[in-house]
C-alpha positions in Angstrom: -10.4 -10.3 -2.3 -6.5 -10.4 -2.1 -5.0 -9.7 1.1 -1.4 -7.7 0.4 1.2 -5.4 2.1 3.4 -2.7 0.6 6.1 -4.4 3.1 5.3 -8.0 1.7 8.4 -9.1 0.2 6.5 -12.2 -1.4 3.8 -9.8 -2.1 6.1 -8.1 -4.4 5.9 -11.5 -6.6 1.8 -12.0 -6.4 1.1 -8.2 -6.8 1.6 -7.8 -10.6 -0.3 -11.4 -11.3 -3.3 -10.1 -9.2 -3.0 -6.8 -11.4 -3.1 -8.8 -14.5 -5.8 -10.6 -13.6 -7.8 -7.4 -12.4 -6.7 -6.3 -16.1 -8.3 -9.1 -17.3 -11.9 -8.2 -16.3 -11.6 -10.6 -13.5 -13.7 -9.3 -10.1 -10.7 -8.6 -7.9 -10.8 -6.7 -4.8 -7.7 -6.1 -2.6 -6.8 -5.1 1.1 -3.6 -3.4 1.6 -2.9 -4.6 5.2 -1.0 -2.2 7.5 0.8 -0.2 4.1 0.5 3.4 5.7 -1.5 6.0 5.3 -3.8 7.0 1.9 -1.6 9.1 0.2 1.6 6.4 0.5 -0.1 3.7 -0.9 -1.6 5.3 -3.6 2.3 6.7 -4.2 3.0 2.6 -3.9 0.1 1.8 -6.3 0.9 4.3 -8.5 5.5 3.4 -8.5 3.9 0.0 -9.1 1.5 0.8 -11.9 -1.2 -1.5 -10.0 -4.6 -0.4 -10.9 -6.3 -2.9 -9.2 -8.9 -2.0 -6.9 -7.6 -1.3 -3.3 -9.2 -1.1 0.3 -6.7 0.4 2.7 -7.0 -1.4 5.6 -4.3 1.3 7.7 -5.1 -0.7 11.2 -5.3 -4.6 10.2 -8.8 -4.4 11.1 -10.3 -5.6 8.0 -7.6 -8.7 8.0 -7.9 -9.6 11.6 -12.2 -10.0 10.8 -11.5 -12.3 8.2 -9.0 -14.4 10.5 -6.2 -13.4 8.2 -2.2 -14.9 9.9 -0.5 -14.4 6.6 0.3 -12.2 3.5 -0.6 -13.0 0.8 -3.8 -14.4 1.4 -6.5 -15.0 -1.3 -10.3 -15.0 -0.6 -12.7 -16.2 -3.4 -16.3 -15.2 -2.9 -19.3 -16.8 -4.7 -22.9 -15.7 -4.0 -21.5 -13.7 -0.8 -19.6 -17.2 0.9 -16.0 -17.7 0.6 -15.6 -20.7 -1.3 -11.9 -21.3 -1.4 -9.0 -19.7 0.6 -5.6 -20.0 0.6 -2.1 -17.8 1.0 1.3 -18.0 -0.6 2.7 -17.6 -4.0 -0.1 -18.7 -6.5 1.1 -18.4 -10.4 -1.8 -16.8 -13.1 -2.6 -20.3 -14.3 -3.4 -21.6 -10.8 -5.7 -18.7 -9.7 -7.5 -18.6 -13.0 -8.2 -22.4 -12.6 -9.0 -21.7 -8.8 -11.4 -18.9 -10.6 -13.0 -21.2 -13.1 -13.6 -24.0 -11.0 -15.6 -22.0 -8.4 -18.2 -21.6 -11.6 -18.5 -25.3 -11.6 -19.3 -26.1 -8.2 
């Protein structure tokens, strides 16, 4: 799960990496935190050619339920449980490594 926002300057660097992971068939779900209406969000996704699955968290309630504090934030889920949580700029190779290590735990 990738928590991000259209307003987040760091996310402008991380979202293309997430889009690539999704295109490579990693099971990515993203949550756009306080990023406007559905129409505004879809316009942003189209403009940046992002194809990842996105939930619009207009009020930030989902992010708050996950006790999120900063964007971008990531949660890796295995068997219904969060096994890793981290924030910040993450290169694609680091994300792939983290996802791969989950399969060995």
